[in-house]
C-alpha positions, 0 to 999 in steps of 0.5 A, a space after each residue: 409763784 411769779 417768775 421772770 420767764 415772760 415775753 416782752 416786746 420792745 417797739 422802737 425805731 431806734 436800733 440802739 435803744 432796742 438793743 440796750 433794752 434787750 440786753 438788760 431784760 435778758 440779764 433778768 431772764 426775760 424773753 424779748 422780741 424787738 420790732 421797729 414799727 407798730 405794724 409789725 407789732 400789731 401782727 405779733 399781737 394777732 399771732 402770738 401776743 407778748 406778756 408786756 409791751 415797751 412801746 415808743 410813741 413816735 414811730 414811722 407809720 402807725 404811731 404808738 398811741 394808735 397801737 396802744 389804743 388797739 391793744 387796750 380795746 382787746 386786753 389788759 396786758 401791761 403797756 409801758 410807753 416811752 418817748 422823748 416827749 416830756 410834757 403833761 399833754 403827751 403823758 395824759 394822752 398815753 394814760 388815757 389811751 390805756 398805757 400803764 406807765 410812761 417813761 421819758 427818754 433818755 431813761 435809765 435801763 435799770 429803772 425801766 426793768 424795775 417798772 417792768 417787774 412791777 407791772 408784771 407782778 400786778 399782771 400776774 396777780 390779776 391772772 392768778 387771783 387764787 394765789 393772792 392774799 388780799 390784805 387791803 380789800 375784803 374778799 366777800 363774794 358779792 357786793 351790792 351798793 344801790 344799782 351796782 353789784 360786784 361778783 368778786 369771785 367771778 370778777 363781774 360787774 352789773 349795773 341795774 341788772 346788766 353786765 358791764 365789761 371792766 378791766 382789772 383796774 376798773 374792777 378793783 377801783 369799783 370794789 374799793 368804792 363799793 366796800 366803803 360807800 360815802 368815804 372820801 378817798 384821796 388820789 394817793 389812797 386810790 393809787 395805793 389800793 389799786 396800783 400798789 404803794 410803789 407805783 411810779 407814775 402820776 396820780 393823774 392815773 386815778 382821774 383817767 381810770 375814773 373817767 373810763 369807768 364813768 364812760 361805761 356806767 353813765 349814772 354811777 354815783 362816783 363824785 369828785 370831792 373838791 381838793 381831796 379826791 373821790 367818793 361813791 355816794 350812797 343816798 339815804 334812800 338806798 340805806 333805808 331800802 337796804 335796812 328794810 330788806 335786811 329785816 
């Protein structure tokens, strides 16, 4: 069962914000640790990483973007970015570098707590898949679509016989497409299936996730559907080959 006994790191050079966030999180029985620089946070990551990061973008020395990128290269731990910058470019950059959510200052501490709970629930489901009953995506153990193969039980992805490392969200996104090839999904559909129905962020998160997947699998047949969303195209030749092999 999910519990609130998680360690959360707050990285912000504003002492007032760090103290305020800690008060609200400790009321929910979370363990907290606060730091004023990304350098301190990076040392923490190497020695005793937390379960979730609340990360300010504008920091002295190394900024939050750089720290987020470093952490994301090594793990899928949830990262909520906070910033006084309220423009689309900054939000997009934060998401592209691997942030899971973006909150603009000044923010409601209660809203931040709600977002933290949501991210930790998703993280817990990823770390404990045996406790999750998937009601929107089937639980078949092996999915093959053309050159793509997914081992669901092992959460492994293979392209043309070679294994490709994927994060949890990347894996779930591929699974959604692979289970219904040729279906055109809206961004709202994909947000609901990959991030859950009560996701707080922008639907641009879908675009960023697909961009990351395309970088890892260059010729993956996920295509944009103009004015609608995305689909994984399964060519007729693939249908015919699969039909022959099943006979």
